[in-house]
N, C-alpha and C positions, 0 to 999 in steps of 0.2 A: 102235224098229223101223226097219230100213234098207229104203228103197224105191228101186229103180232105175227111172228114167224115161228114155225114148228120145224125143228131139225132133230135128227138122231144124235145120240151121244157118239162122239168120234175122238180120234187122237188129238185133234186141235182144241176141242172144248173140254176134254176129260178133267184137266186140272181145275178148271173153273167149276165144273159139276161137282167134283169131289169136295171142294171148299163149301159149296152150297149145301151139300148133304151134311157135312160136319157141322155147319152152322145151324141148320134146321133140325137135325136129329141128334146133335151133341156127340156124334161119333160116326165113323164110317162103317161100323159093324152094326148089323141089324140082326135081331134074334127072332126067328119065326118058327113056331112049333119045336122049340128046343134046338134049332140048328142055326149056327152063326153064318150070316150072309156077308161076304165082303162086298160092300156097296161100291168100292172102287173098280169092281170088275163086271158089274151088271150092265145090261143094255138099257137103253132108255130113249125117251123123247123129251126134248126140252122146248118150252115156250119162251120165246125171247121178245122183248119189246125194247126197241132202241138199244139192242145188244145187252140188255139186263135180263136175267132170268126171272120170269114171273110165274113159271110153272114147270114142274118136272114129274114125270112118271118113269119109274124104273121097273125092270122086269127080268125074269129068267125064263127060258124055255127048256124043259127037261122032258124028253120023250114026247108025248102028245099033250103036255100041259104047260100053259103059259101062266106064270105066277107074277102078280104085281107085288113088288117088294116095297115100293113107296109111291105116294102121290102127294104132291104139294101144289097148291095154287095160292099165290100171294094176293090175288085180286078175286075175292069170293063173289059169286053171283054174276060173273062175266062170261061164263061158258068155257073157261080154260080147262077145268077138270074134265068136263064132258067131252070136249074136243080131244083131249089126251086119251081118254078112255076109248072113244070111237076110233082113233088112229091105232091104238093097241089092238082092238078087236079085229081090225083089218089085217094087221101084222100076224096075229094069231091064226086067222083063217088061211092066210097065204102060207104059213108054216105048217099047215095041216094039223093044228092043235084041235083036240076034242073039247078042251075046257080052258077057261080062263078063271083063275081063282085069286082071291085076295084074303088076307087075314088082318083083322083089326082087333083092338082090345075092347072090353066091355064098357069102358068109360067113354069111348069115342062116338058119341051120339051123332055127331055130324056125319062121320063116315058111314055109320050104320044106315042112316037115312039116305045119304048120297048113293051108295051102291045099290040099295033096293030100288030107288027111283030110276036107276039106269039098267034095270033088268037082271041084276045079280040076285040069286036066291040064297038064303041062309042054309048052309049045307052041314056044318059041323060046329060043335062047341068043344073047345079044349079047356075043360074045367081045371081051375087053379094052375094053368100053364105058366103064369107069371112067376110062380114060386120057383120053377125050374129055370126060367130065364134070368131071374135075379141072381141065381148061383153063378151063372155065366157072365152076367153084366150087373154088378151090384148097384150101379147108378140108376137103375130103373126104380122110380118112386113107388111108394106104397099107395099113395092117393093120386088119382089121375084127374082128368078134366071134370069140371062141374062138381068137385069134391067126392067123386065116386071112387070107392076102393078099387084099385087096379089089380084084377085077379085072373081074368079069363081071356082067351083068344076066341074069336068068332070067325069062322071061315065062310066066305061067300063065294059063289061060283056062277058062271054062265056055262051051261053044257050045250055045245053045238050039236050033240048027237040026239037031243030030245026034240 
């Protein structure tokens, strides 16, 4: 029988998480809106199945805003991403956050669909943001998913005050 367990990132699993991030994101540095995020220091929730990572959501909380820095689900369509989002929304409410936001790129059609279906609203477009990001991280490709030129960042949010 397969059992999915959800746990927070902690000192015991941090090294395993960091390896997962490096493998799936090709680096432990993430650039969001022109700012480098050290993914080895972010908080997160990991989905485990038989001690293997099958999903990971990382986030930061600054002032009253919770920002998702990454979301991975290795088994699509099984509810792992949705469960991770729901757990994060509870964490954000407990931390008295006013908003939860997430930034994705214009080529990531799956993420754009996923976040909107889970109540996130498109809040901001950062036009040509990847030009700035590439100066900081030259390994970012020019062409993204589905052959779409990788140019812009799109910010989605859930605003608890509305």
